[in-house]
N, C-alpha and C positions, 0 to 999 in steps of 0.2 A: 882545699881550704874551705871551711864551712863559714858561711856568712850569717852572722847573727842579725837578722833584719827584724823590723818591728812587726808585731802581729796586728792584723787588721780584720775587723768584722765587717762583712758586707751586708747590705740590706737590699732586698728586692722590692720594687714597687709594682704591683699588679696593675695592668691597664685593661679596661673593659671597653669593647666596641659593640654598638648595636648590631644585631644579626641582620636586620633589614638593610642597614646601610652597606654591610659587606656584600649582601646579595645584589643590591642595585649596582654597586661598583663592578662586581664580577660580570653582570649582564652587559654593561657598557664597555668592558675591556675587550679590545679586538684580539682575536686568536692569531698569534704570530707563527709563521712557519719555523721549524727547528733550524738552528744555525748549522751551516755545513761543517762537517767534521774535518779537521786538518789531518793531512797525512803525517806520518811520524817525522819525516825529515823536515817538512815545512814547520811543524810544531816546534821542533828544537830551534830552528832558525828564528822563528817568531819570538820565542822566549829570550834568546840571547840578544836579538836586536832591541827589544824593549829594555832590557837591563843596561845595554850600552848607552841608552839615552839618559840614564841617571848618572850624573858625574859627582853630585854631592847630595847629602840628605841630612835633615834635622828632624827629630821625632821626640815626642813626649809619650811616656808609656807608664803602665803599672805592671809590676811583675810579681808572680807568686811562685815560690820555689818549695820543693819537697826534697829533703835530703835525709836519707836513712830514717824516714818516718816522721821527721820534724818539719813543720810548715813555717814559712817566713813570707813576708810581703814588704814591698817598698815601691816608691815612685822613682822614675828615672828620666834622664835626658840622654839622647843619642846624637852624636855628630859623626858624619862620615864625609871624607873628602878623598875621592879616588885619585891615585891608585892605592895609597898605603897609609892614609891618616885616619885615625879612629879614636873616638872618646866615648866612654860609657860611664855615667855618673848615677849613683843611687842615693836617694835622699829620704830622710824622715820628714814628717810634717814640719812646717815652718822653714823648710829649705836647708836643714842641717845635713851636710854631706857625710855619708858613712862609708862610701866606696867610690873610688875614682880611678878608672883604668884608662890610660892613654897610650897609644901606639903610633909611632911616626918613623917610617923608614926602618932602620936597623935598631931602633930603641923602643923600649916599652917600660912603663912604670905603673905600679899599683900603689895607691895611697889609701890607708885606712885611718882616717883622722881620729876615730873613737879609740883606736888602739895605739895612737901616736907611732904608726909604723909606715915606712915607705920601702917598697921592694923594687929594685931595678933588675932588668934582664933583657933578653932578646925576644922579639915578638913571637918567635916560633918555639920557644921553650915553655915548659909548664911552670916555671918558677914564679910567674906573675899571675897565677890563678887561671888565666885564659891564654890560649895561643891565638895568634893572628889567623892561623888556619881555621880554627873553630869560628871565631867572630867574623872572619872574612867570608866564610861559606854562607853566613846568614845575611850580612850587610854589604861587605865590599864586593862580593861576587867575583866576576872575572875568573882568573885561573884558580882562585880558591874554591869556587863553586863547581868548576868544570876541569878537574885535574886530568892530566894525561890526555888520552884520545877518547872523545865522547861520541858515541853513535846511537842513533835511534834504532833499537832492535825490533820493535813491533808494538803490539797492543796486548794488554791483559785486562783483567777485571777492574783494575784500579786506574787504567788510562794508558797513555803511550809510555813505553819503557825506554829510558836512555841509560846506557851503561858507559861508565868512564873507566878505562883500564890503562895500566902502565905498559911500558915497552915489552914486558914479559907476559902480558895478558892477564895479570892479576887485577881483580875488581877493586877499584878505589871508591867509586860512588855509584849508586843507582838512583835514578830520578824518575818520578811519575809525573806526567803532564796531562792536564785536562785537555782532551782532544778538541773540544768545541771552543773553550774559552782561551786556550793557549796560555794557561797559567800553571805554575808548579803546584802540585798537590802535596808531595812529600819527597824527601831526600834521605838517603841512608849512606853514611860513610863507613867504610870497612877497614879493619886492621887485621890483616891476614884474611881468614874466612869468617870473621865474626863482626857483627855490627858494632861500631864504636859510638856513633852519634846518629840519632834520628831526628829530623826536623819536619814538622807538619805546618802547612800554611792554610789559612782559612779567612773568610770574610773579606774577600777582595773588593776594593772600592777604587773608583777613578780619582787620581790625584794628578791634576794637570792633564797630560796626554798619556799617562801610563796607569795601569792597574797595580795597586800595592796591597799586600795582605795586612789586615788590621789585627789578626790573631796569629801568633807564632808559638809553637810548642816544641821545646827541645827535650830530648830524652837521651841520657847516657846509661845504657843498660848495665855496663860493667861497674859503674860508680854509684848506682842507686840514687841518681840525681835527676830531677825533672824540673823544668822551668817553663812557665806559661807567661807569655808577654801579650798584653792587650794594648795596642797602640791607641792613644787618644788623639794625636794629631801628627801629620806629616807635613814637612815643607820639602818639596822636590826641587833639586837644583838651586838651592839658595847660595848666595855669596858668603863663603866662610873664610874669615881671615886666618892666616897661619897661626896667629897668636892664640887662637882657641884650642890649639893642640900642644901648647906648651905644658911641660910637666910641673908638678907642684914644686919640686926641687930640680936643679940642673941634672941632665942625664948623667948617669955614671960613666966616667971615663972621658967626659967632654970638657 
């Protein structure tokens, strides 16, 4: 489903800093020893332990999408309440909602107010634009992000390699971890032997006692779809009432 989002023009503001000021700061800055590299098994354990500490999440973001050569942009709000509640809302300026996806347990609903359309379905099917599997890999994490059996295989040029496979040995996901920071660099989900979705994380910052990525890039090679998300603000582990995950209309069949 193609989302007709509002086009936005961005302006860059150049910032100039005195060269002498930079040199004096550099001269006073102490030289720190390099951080010790984590071994592959420990790196995977560190990543999963950090993610386990996040039980709920609220974020404001801006998103830019490219689909079949056309570009779109919008602002959005994200709500996550583990293990299975999720809401993603996209808005035009002045708060006009154009896209509202909510998933809770065995129910999912997509509302498109501009088209006066509401679509109900199961979170794991594609009839509601996104599956909980895709969104869960990015935000809910847990089994969505680490399907099957995941093992740290070793190290390559991109970092520590973690492979998640099913009982038959088929590759489900491959994850690269920064060996020093203990953060995820990128993840690739596979369908058969072909990449289905690629996620890259960047610009990690401390939020409370965990590091979270403020830039997330999703690529669907087979669908010619790319989505870049720039997080403006995170709230880690806020109290989120269940009412925040109520659909626009009653769930189908309830």
